[in-house]
N, C-alpha and C positions, 0 to 999 in steps of 0.2 A: 542658104545663100547669104554669106556674110555681108555682101555689099548692100543687100536690101536692109539689113539691120543697121548698117552704117548710114544709109540714107534716112532711116527712121530717126536715128540719133541726131543727125544733122538737121532734120526737119524740126525736131523738138527744140534744138538749140536756136534755130532760125526764128521759130515762133517766140521763144523767150526773149531774144534780142529785139525783135520787132515790137514786142509788147512792153518793153521796159519803160518807155517814155509815157505810156498811157496813164499810169497812176499820178504822174506829175500834174495832170490837169486838175486834180483834186487838192493839190498843195496850194494853200492860200497864205498871203501876207509874208511870204519868204522871198528873198532875192534869189535869182537864178543860181548864184554862186553858193548860197547856203544849201539849197537843194542838191546841187551837183556834187559838192565835196562830201556831204553826208551820205548820199547815195554811193559815192566812191569809196568811202570808208568801209561800208558793208561789202561791196562787190569786189574791191581791189585789194583790200587789206585783211579784213576779218574772214570772209568766206573761203579764200584760197587756203588759209591755214586749217580751217575747219574741215574743208573737203579733203585736203591731203591727209590730215590726221585720221580721218575716218576710213580712208582707203589704202593708206600706205603704212605698214608697220615700221616704227622707228624712223619717222620722217626726218628728224634732226641728223641721225646717223647717215641716212641716204644723201642728204645735202652735203654733209661733211665729207663723204667719200666720192662725191662727184667732182669731175675736173673743174678747177677754178676758172679756166678759160670758158667753159660752157656756162657756168654760173654768171660770169661777168657779161658775156655776150647776150645771154637771155635777158638779163636785167637792162642792159643798154638799149636793146631793141624794144624792150617794154617801155622805156622812157620815150622813145620815138613814137611808139604806138600811142602813148599817152597824149602826145600832141595831136595825133590823128583823132582820138576819141573826143578831145576837147573841141577840135574844129568841127567834127561831125555833129556834136551836141549843139554847138552854136548854129550850125546850118539848120538843124531841126527847129531851133528857136526862131529863126528869121524867115524861113521859106516853107515850113511845114513838114509833116512826117513823110508824105509820099515823095515829093520832089527831093527833099533833103536826103532821104535814105537812098533814093535811086542814084543820085550823083555820087555820093560818098562811097556807097558800096559797089557801084560799078567800077570805079577806079581802083578800089581796094581789091576787087576780084582779080583784076589784071596783075597788079603788083604782087599780091599774096600768092598767086598761082605760079607765075613765071619765074620769079626770083628763087623760090625754094627748088624748083625743077632744075634751074641752072646750077645751084649750089650742090644738088645731089647728083649732077652729071647725067640726068635722065631726059634731057631735051631731045637727044637723038632718037630715043625710043618712040617719041611722039610722031616722028615722021618716017620711021622705018618699019613699023609694025602695024598690023590691022587694028589691034586693040588700041594702040596709041592714036591711030587715025580717028577712031570712034571717039576717044577722049577729046581730041582736038575739035572734032565736029561739035561735040557737046559744049566745049568752051566757046566756040564761035556762035552757036545758037544762044548760049547764055548772054554773050555780049549783045547780040541782036535783041534779045528780050529786055535787057537792061536799057538799051537805047530806046526801044519803043515805049517803055514805062517812063523814061526820062522825057521823051518827046511829048508824051501825053501831058506830063507835068508842065512842060514849057508852054504848050497850047493853053492849058488851064490858066497859067500865069498871064498870058496875053489877053485872054477873054474877060478876065475879072477886073473890076475896078479896084483901086486901093482900099476902098471901104469894104468891098466884098471879100477881099483877101484877108483883111483884118478880122472878119467875122470868125474865121477858123484859125488864123495865125495873128495874134494880137500885136506882136512886135515885128510885123512883116517888113523886110528890107531886102530887096533883090541883090544889091551890091554886096552887102555883108553876108547874105545867105549863100550866094554862089561861091564867093571867095572862101568862106569857111568850109563849105561842103567839098570843094575841090581839094583844098589842103588836107582836110580830114580824110578824104578817100585815099590819097597817095600815102599818107603816113600810117593810116590804119592797117595797110597791108603788112606793116612791120610786125604785127602779132604773129602772122604765119611764119615769118623769118625767125622770130623769137622762139617759137615752139620747135622749129627745125633745129635751132642752135642748142635747144635743151634736150635733144635726144639722148645724150650720155646720162642725163639725170633719169630719164625713163628706164634706161638700161639698169642703173643702180637700183631703182625702185623694184623692178622685176626680180632682180637678184635677192632683194630683201623679202620677197614673197607677195608683192602686189600683183593682183590679177591684171593680165595684159590690157583688158578693156579700160582699166583705170591708170595705166602707166603714164599717161600725160598729165595727170592731175598735179603731181608735185612741181612740174614746170611752171604752173600758174602762179605759184608763190612769188617767183622772181619776175615773171613777165608782167603780171598784173601789179606787182609791187612797184615796178618801174613806172607803170602808168599812173599809179597813185602819186608818186613823187612829183611828176609833171603837173598834174591837176591840183595837187595840194598847194604847191607854190603859187600857181596862177590864182586859185580861189582865195588863198590867204591874203594876197596883195589887194585884191578887190574888196574883200571883207573888211580889212583894216581901213582902206580908203573910204569906203561907203558906210562903215560902222554897221554893216549888216550882220556881224557876229551877234548883235543883240537879238536877232530873229529867234535864236534858240530858246529864249526865256520870256519874250514879250508877247502878250496876246492872250485871248481866252484859252483856258486849258483844253477845251474841246477841240479847238482848231489846232493847237500844238500837238495834241495826241494824234490827231488825224494826219498832220504833216509828217510826224515821225514814222507813223505806220506806213503811209503811202511811199515815203522815201525809202524805207527799209524794203518794201515790196519791190520797188524799182531796182534796188541793189541786188536782191536775190535773183531777179529776172536777168539782170545784166551778167551776173556770175554764171547763171544757168546756161547761157549760150556757150561759154567756153568749156564748162564742165561736160556738156553733151557733145561739143565739137571734138574735144579730146577723145571721148569714147568713140565717136563716129570715125575719126581719123585712123584708129587702130583696126578698123574693119574694111578699109578701102584698098588694101593690097599694095602692089608695086607702084601704083600711081597715086599714092596717098596724098601727094602734094596738091592734086586736083580737088581734095576735100574743101579747100578754101573757096573754090568756085561754087561748089554745092552749097556750102554754108552761106555765102553771100546771096546766091540765088534764092535760097529759102527765106532769108531775111527780107529781101525785096518783095517776094511774093506776099508774105504776111504783113509787111509794113504797108503795102498798097491796099490790102484787104482792110487793114485798120483805118487807112485813110478814107476808104469808102464808108466804113462804119461811122467814122467821126464826121462824115458829111463834108469832107474837103472837096469832093467831086460833085456835089449836089447841083451846082450852077453851071456845069459845063454841058456841051451838047453830046448827042449820041455818037458822033464820029470820034470825039476824043475818048469816050469810054471804050469804043472798039479798039483804039490804039492801046489803051491800058490793058484790056483783057487779052488782046493778042500777045502783048509782052509777057503777061503772067503765064499764059499757056506755053509760050516758047521757053520760059524759065523752067517750067515743070518738065517739059520734054528734055531740056538740057541736063537736068538732074539725073534722069533715068539713063540717058545716053552715057554720061560719065560713069555711072554705076555699071552699065553693061561693059564698057571698055575695061574697067578694072576687073570685072569678073572674067572676061576672056583672057586677059593677061595672066590671071591666076591659074587658068587651066592649060596654058601652053606648055 
């Protein structure tokens, strides 16, 4: 059953994405921009080329033979996604992993699922077929799970004092956090649109001998490259203004080595989410656009589990934890419902 394999790949990608920020807690004496753009260099610039080169024969020829319109659109939507990643990252910085991820990824799930469905002309199938109805039910349950997780985060926010919030989120700011998380969520959905725009690139990769499961890997060169462009410009401005570029060579060598290692680990995890997302998307059948919802649900599940592990929920009451766990359970159910819908569509 290919859909189960697809769900497994999406789950690995979700875990990778939810985990990418954890190593940053061990990065010391670096500004946020120094960490962010160094992580981005690994995940958005270096790894896409490495991943594509390892999975696609003649990657340069594949890109050269792909339609220029597809290359340009993929890159441009990647730039827009870059704004989303930047906003989402700032959201994590200001309101914490659990709440920041829930808001950003909830909005991203809606945008990244519905827009590609519209572009592919498959919205009608969602309301005229049994399999489509199951997928829609999965999407609705996913939204309900996201809302519950987010609501638990809101309750947590109301219950804790500013000093308690700063115990787990040192730069806590509710206005900055919510604003960045909302902006990041809307724009982050552009990655699903970028991958959809890059389908002609996948076609050329398959013609060149790339295994279907890796067919989306070359798209990431342009999509993530666009994201790097956005984040590099932003980070460079702040690094020059704050002179934080000096972070790269100042300080005890032990701390510097740890910072570089942890930042590279973050970058590998960030790239891993899209590497496995691309693999999972190839296994989801006619409703592959729903992969984005599965991916987002997986990230929210694992990010909230990390939030529990990092003690972001230690000081909240039992009722709030019930809301959180109910949301997580609904998200798990939604993932399997979407998988079942895709499976049924494939056997019709």
